[in-house]
C-alpha positions as CSV (number, residue, x, y, z in Angstrom):
1,X,0.0,0.0,0.0
2,X,1.3,3.4,-1.0
3,X,0.1,6.7,0.6
4,X,1.1,10.3,0.8
5,X,1.8,11.8,4.3
6,X,1.7,15.6,4.9
7,X,0.9,15.8,8.6
8,X,3.6,16.1,11.2
9,X,2.5,13.3,13.6
10,X,2.3,10.7,10.9
11,X,5.5,11.9,9.3
12,X,7.4,11.7,12.5
13,X,6.0,8.3,13.4
14,X,7.3,6.8,10.1
15,X,10.7,8.5,10.4
16,X,11.1,7.3,14.0
17,X,10.6,3.7,12.8
18,X,13.5,4.1,10.3
19,X,16.6,3.8,12.4
20,X,18.8,4.8,9.4
21,X,17.0,8.1,8.9
22,X,19.0,11.3,8.9
23,X,17.9,14.8,10.0
24,X,17.3,15.6,6.3
25,X,14.3,13.2,6.3
26,X,12.5,14.9,9.1
27,X,9.3,16.9,8.9
28,X,10.9,19.9,10.6
29,X,13.8,20.1,8.2
30,X,11.4,19.9,5.2
31,X,9.5,22.8,6.7
32,X,12.8,24.7,7.1
33,X,13.9,24.0,3.6
34,X,10.8,24.4,1.5
35,X,10.3,27.5,-0.6
36,X,6.9,29.4,-0.9
37,X,5.8,27.3,-3.8
38,X,6.9,23.9,-2.5
39,X,4.8,21.4,-0.5
40,X,6.6,18.7,1.6
41,X,5.3,15.2,1.2
42,X,6.3,11.8,2.5
43,X,5.5,8.8,0.3
44,X,4.9,5.8,2.5
45,X,5.0,2.2,1.1
46,X,4.1,-0.8,3.2
47,X,4.5,-4.5,2.2
48,X,4.2,-7.0,5.0
49,X,6.6,-5.9,7.7
50,X,8.6,-3.7,5.3
51,X,8.3,0.0,5.1
52,X,9.8,2.6,2.7
53,X,9.6,6.3,3.3
54,X,10.4,8.7,0.5
55,X,10.4,12.4,1.5
56,X,10.0,15.0,-1.3
57,X,9.1,18.6,-2.1
58,X,6.2,18.9,-4.5
59,X,6.2,21.8,-7.0
60,X,3.7,23.0,-9.5
61,X,5.0,23.2,-13.1
62,X,4.1,26.7,-14.3
63,X,1.3,27.1,-16.8
64,X,0.3,23.4,-16.6
65,X,-1.8,21.0,-14.5
66,X,1.3,19.0,-13.7
67,X,3.9,18.8,-10.8
68,X,7.4,17.6,-10.3
69,X,9.2,16.6,-7.1
70,X,12.6,17.3,-5.7
71,X,14.5,16.6,-2.4
72,X,15.6,19.0,0.2
73,X,19.1,20.3,0.0
74,X,21.4,17.8,1.6
75,X,21.4,14.0,1.7
76,X,17.9,12.5,1.5
77,X,16.5,9.6,-0.6
78,X,14.4,6.7,0.8
79,X,14.6,5.4,4.4
80,X,13.5,1.9,5.2
81,X,12.4,-0.7,7.8
82,X,13.3,-4.4,7.3
83,X,14.8,-3.9,3.8
84,X,18.0,-5.6,2.8
85,X,19.8,-6.7,-0.4
86,X,17.3,-9.5,-1.0
87,X,14.4,-7.0,-1.4
88,X,12.5,-7.3,-4.6
89,X,11.3,-3.8,-5.4
90,X,8.9,-4.8,-8.3
91,X,5.7,-4.1,-6.3
92,X,7.1,-0.9,-4.9
93,X,8.1,0.3,-8.4
94,X,4.7,-0.4,-9.8
95,X,2.8,1.3,-6.9
96,X,5.2,4.3,-6.8
97,X,4.8,4.9,-10.6
98,X,1.0,4.5,-10.3
99,X,0.9,7.0,-7.4
100,X,3.1,9.5,-9.2
101,X,1.0,9.2,-12.4
102,X,-2.2,9.7,-10.5
103,X,-0.8,12.8,-8.8
104,X,0.3,14.2,-12.2
105,X,3.9,14.2,-11.1
106,X,6.1,14.2,-14.2
107,X,9.6,13.9,-12.7
108,X,11.3,13.1,-9.4
109,X,14.8,14.2,-8.4
110,X,16.5,13.3,-5.1
111,X,20.0,13.6,-3.6
112,X,20.8,10.3,-2.0
113,X,22.4,9.7,1.4
114,X,25.7,7.8,1.3
115,X,25.3,6.7,4.9
116,X,22.0,4.8,4.4
117,X,22.2,1.2,3.2
118,X,20.0,-0.2,0.5
119,X,18.8,3.0,-1.1
120,X,19.9,1.7,-4.5
121,X,18.2,-1.6,-3.8
122,X,14.9,0.3,-3.2
123,X,15.4,2.4,-6.4
124,X,16.7,-0.3,-8.7
125,X,15.3,0.1,-12.2
126,X,13.3,3.1,-11.2
127,X,14.8,6.0,-13.3
128,X,18.6,6.3,-13.0
129,X,21.2,6.9,-10.3
130,X,24.2,9.0,-11.2
131,X,27.5,9.5,-9.4
132,X,28.0,13.2,-8.6
133,X,31.3,13.7,-6.8
134,X,32.5,12.7,-3.4
135,X,32.1,13.7,0.2
136,X,34.4,13.4,3.2
137,X,33.6,11.3,6.2
138,X,35.5,10.9,9.4
139,X,35.2,7.2,10.5
140,X,34.2,7.5,14.2
141,X,34.4,3.8,14.7
142,X,38.2,4.1,14.7
143,X,40.0,4.9,17.9
144,X,40.9,8.6,18.4
145,X,44.5,8.2,17.6
146,X,43.8,6.4,14.3
147,X,41.3,9.1,13.4
148,X,44.0,11.8,14.1
149,X,46.5,9.9,12.0
150,X,44.3,10.6,8.9
151,X,44.8,14.4,9.4
152,X,47.3,16.2,7.3
153,X,50.5,17.2,9.1
154,X,49.6,20.9,8.7
155,X,46.2,20.4,10.2
156,X,47.7,18.8,13.3
157,X,50.0,21.8,13.7
158,X,47.1,24.3,13.1
159,X,44.8,22.7,15.6
160,X,47.4,22.4,18.3
161,X,48.2,26.2,17.9
162,X,44.5,27.0,17.8
163,X,43.8,25.2,21.1
164,X,46.5,27.4,22.7
165,X,44.8,30.6,21.4
166,X,41.1,29.7,21.8
167,X,38.7,28.5,24.3
168,X,35.6,26.6,23.2
169,X,32.0,27.0,24.2
170,X,29.0,24.8,23.4
171,X,25.8,26.9,23.5
172,X,22.2,27.2,22.4
173,X,21.5,30.7,23.8
174,X,19.7,33.1,21.5
175,X,22.3,35.7,22.0
176,X,25.1,33.4,21.0
177,X,23.1,32.1,18.0
178,X,22.6,35.6,16.7
179,X,26.3,36.3,17.1
180,X,27.1,33.2,15.1
181,X,24.6,34.2,12.4
182,X,26.3,37.6,12.1
183,X,29.7,35.8,11.7
184,X,28.3,33.4,9.2
185,X,26.7,36.1,7.1
186,X,29.9,38.1,7.0
187,X,31.8,35.0,6.0
188,X,29.3,34.3,3.2
189,X,29.8,37.9,1.9
190,X,33.6,37.5,2.0
191,X,33.5,34.3,-0.2
192,X,30.8,35.8,-2.5
193,X,28.2,33.2,-1.7
194,X,24.9,33.2,-3.6
195,X,21.7,34.5,-1.9
196,X,20.6,31.0,-1.2
197,X,23.2,30.7,1.6
198,X,22.1,33.8,3.5
199,X,19.6,32.2,5.8
200,X,17.5,34.4,8.2
201,X,18.1,34.1,12.0
202,X,14.7,32.3,12.3
203,X,16.1,29.5,10.2
204,X,18.9,29.0,12.8
205,X,16.5,29.3,15.8
206,X,14.3,26.6,14.3
207,X,17.1,24.1,14.3
208,X,17.6,24.4,18.0
209,X,13.9,24.3,18.7
210,X,13.3,21.0,16.8
211,X,12.9,17.8,18.8
212,X,13.4,15.6,15.8
213,X,17.1,16.1,15.8
214,X,19.8,17.6,18.0
215,X,21.6,20.8,16.9
216,X,24.9,21.8,18.6
217,X,26.7,25.1,18.2
218,X,30.4,25.3,19.0
219,X,32.0,28.7,19.4
220,X,35.7,29.5,19.4
221,X,36.7,32.4,21.7
222,X,40.0,34.3,21.6
223,X,41.6,33.8,25.0
224,X,43.2,37.2,25.0
225,X,40.3,39.5,23.8
226,X,37.4,37.2,24.9
227,X,35.9,37.8,21.5
228,X,33.8,35.2,19.7
229,X,35.9,34.6,16.5
230,X,34.3,31.5,14.9
231,X,31.4,29.1,15.1
232,X,30.1,25.9,13.6
233,X,26.7,24.2,13.6
234,X,26.5,20.4,13.8
235,X,23.3,18.3,13.4
236,X,23.0,14.9,15.1
237,X,20.4,12.1,14.4
238,X,20.7,8.4,15.0
239,X,24.4,7.5,14.3
240,X,25.3,10.3,11.9
241,X,26.5,13.8,12.7
242,X,26.5,16.4,9.9
243,X,28.7,19.4,9.7
244,X,26.1,22.0,8.6
245,X,27.3,25.6,8.7
246,X,30.3,27.5,9.9
247,X,32.0,30.9,9.8
248,X,35.0,32.7,11.1
249,X,35.9,36.4,11.5
250,X,38.2,37.7,8.8
251,X,40.7,39.2,11.3
252,X,41.2,35.8,13.0
253,X,41.5,33.5,10.0
254,X,45.1,32.7,10.9
255,X,43.8,31.1,14.1
256,X,42.3,28.2,12.0
257,X,39.4,28.1,14.5
258,X,37.1,26.1,12.1
259,X,39.5,23.3,12.0
260,X,39.6,23.3,15.8
261,X,35.8,23.2,16.0
262,X,35.6,20.2,13.7
263,X,38.3,18.4,15.7
264,X,36.5,19.1,19.0
265,X,33.2,17.8,17.6
266,X,35.0,14.7,16.4
267,X,36.1,14.0,19.9
268,X,32.7,14.7,21.4
269,X,30.9,12.6,18.8
270,X,33.3,9.7,19.2
271,X,32.6,9.6,23.0
272,X,28.9,9.5,22.2
273,X,29.3,6.5,19.9
274,X,28.4,8.1,16.6
275,X,29.5,6.2,13.6
276,X,29.7,8.8,10.8
277,X,30.9,12.4,10.8
278,X,30.0,13.8,7.4
279,X,32.0,16.9,6.5
280,X,30.3,17.1,3.0
281,X,31.9,17.9,-0.3
282,X,32.7,20.8,-2.5
283,X,30.4,23.5,-3.7
284,X,28.0,22.0,-6.3
285,X,29.8,18.6,-5.6
286,X,32.9,19.9,-7.4
287,X,36.5,19.0,-6.6
288,X,37.3,22.5,-5.4
289,X,39.1,24.3,-2.5
290,X,36.2,23.4,-0.1
291,X,36.6,19.7,-0.8
292,X,40.4,20.1,-0.4
293,X,39.8,21.8,3.0
294,X,37.7,18.9,4.2
295,X,40.0,16.3,2.8
296,X,42.7,17.5,5.3
297,X,40.7,15.7,8.0
298,X,40.1,12.3,6.3
299,X,40.5,10.4,3.1
300,X,37.4,8.3,3.8
301,X,35.5,9.4,0.8
302,X,31.9,8.4,0.1
303,X,30.3,8.7,-3.3
304,X,27.5,11.3,-3.5
305,X,24.7,10.1,-5.8
306,X,21.7,11.6,-7.5
307,X,18.4,9.8,-8.4
308,X,16.5,11.1,-11.5
309,X,13.2,9.6,-12.5
310,X,10.9,10.5,-15.4
311,X,7.4,9.1,-15.2
312,X,6.2,10.2,-18.7
313,X,9.0,10.7,-21.2
314,X,6.8,12.1,-24.0
315,X,5.2,14.6,-21.7
316,X,8.6,15.5,-20.2
317,X,10.0,16.3,-23.7
318,X,7.0,18.4,-24.5
319,X,7.5,20.3,-21.3
320,X,11.1,20.9,-22.1
321,X,10.2,22.2,-25.5
322,X,7.5,24.5,-24.2
323,X,9.1,25.8,-21.0
324,X,12.8,25.8,-21.7
325,X,14.6,28.9,-22.9
326,X,15.1,29.0,-26.7
327,X,18.8,28.2,-26.8
328,X,18.0,24.7,-25.4
329,X,15.0,23.7,-27.5
330,X,17.0,22.0,-30.3
331,X,19.6,20.5,-28.0
332,X,18.0,19.6,-24.7
333,X,18.8,15.9,-24.8
334,X,22.5,16.8,-24.5
335,X,21.8,18.8,-21.3
336,X,22.7,16.0,-18.8
337,X,23.7,18.0,-15.8
338,X,20.5,19.7,-14.8
339,X,17.2,17.8,-14.1
340,X,14.5,18.4,-14.9
341,X,15.8,20.2,-17.9
342,X,12.9,22.6,-18.2
343,X,13.8,24.2,-14.9
344,X,17.3,25.0,-16.0
345,X,18.2,28.7,-15.7
346,X,20.9,29.4,-18.3
347,X,21.8,32.7,-16.5
348,X,23.5,30.7,-13.7
349,X,26.1,28.0,-13.7
350,X,24.6,24.6,-14.3
351,X,25.1,22.3,-11.3
352,X,24.1,18.7,-10.5
353,X,21.2,19.9,-8.4
354,X,17.8,21.5,-8.9
């Protein structure tokens, strides 16, 4: 049986049953992430004692009666109960496609979660799964010394120096959160980040108010001036901790405080028996300076994958022709990076996300 869940109580009940769920799957994060024209839905499939949950953001396709669906920003995809490699997804595939067709959903796009087993088993022969770069994980099952051995030599030196210069504070006070937001926004301006990264302070408050996951804010404070010079947000759920957002004051960049904050969270998460510490990848999944920064902590790379599913190919091609900008109309089949193609904005850089 396949149904669509939109209410918080039912959504949370399903996610709570899925012990492999990440905070990206929760009702609260979907409410935080959705735009004005997006509706969070959770597709629930039940077969005997097996459960599959597929969270998505539903979007109206302009000037049509149709919809498409995408995932929240981050690492989502299906979560499961009692699914292993022996699972035959034939019934799920048929019921999912029937539901999507009935709901007039033309395409589905989702970023998958490399820390959740059997997502590809669930999605086998349903659309296509594409590799899209790599992310950096710190394996918290190793002992602390072996974890530290994976650090670059420079990072060890930087962190040792930073510990001498900084004190650390774990906090959830509104005053400290606002100070962190100011540091984060200044950091985004300094690196010329796009508008999408300038979250309002209410976005940050909502993380700490949620009971569906645990948010921790670590601050680095200059021991001499007592000034807060850097901060980082980490999100915990089940056995995964996610490095979410961070920022440092420009005048104190030489302190390398962000590296210290990540190292401190590694120690804390290890003591709490977390398994994965996801530092993420580069901007737009590229092999860039951000990925290089994260790789200084670990070479335990995980493959980041994207799932793309077209329910009605003929209708999809018609939509591309009718809605896409003119330069793409004669050549859209070669546009493999952006999906669905009709939502591609040629005025910005094409990325492996929508």
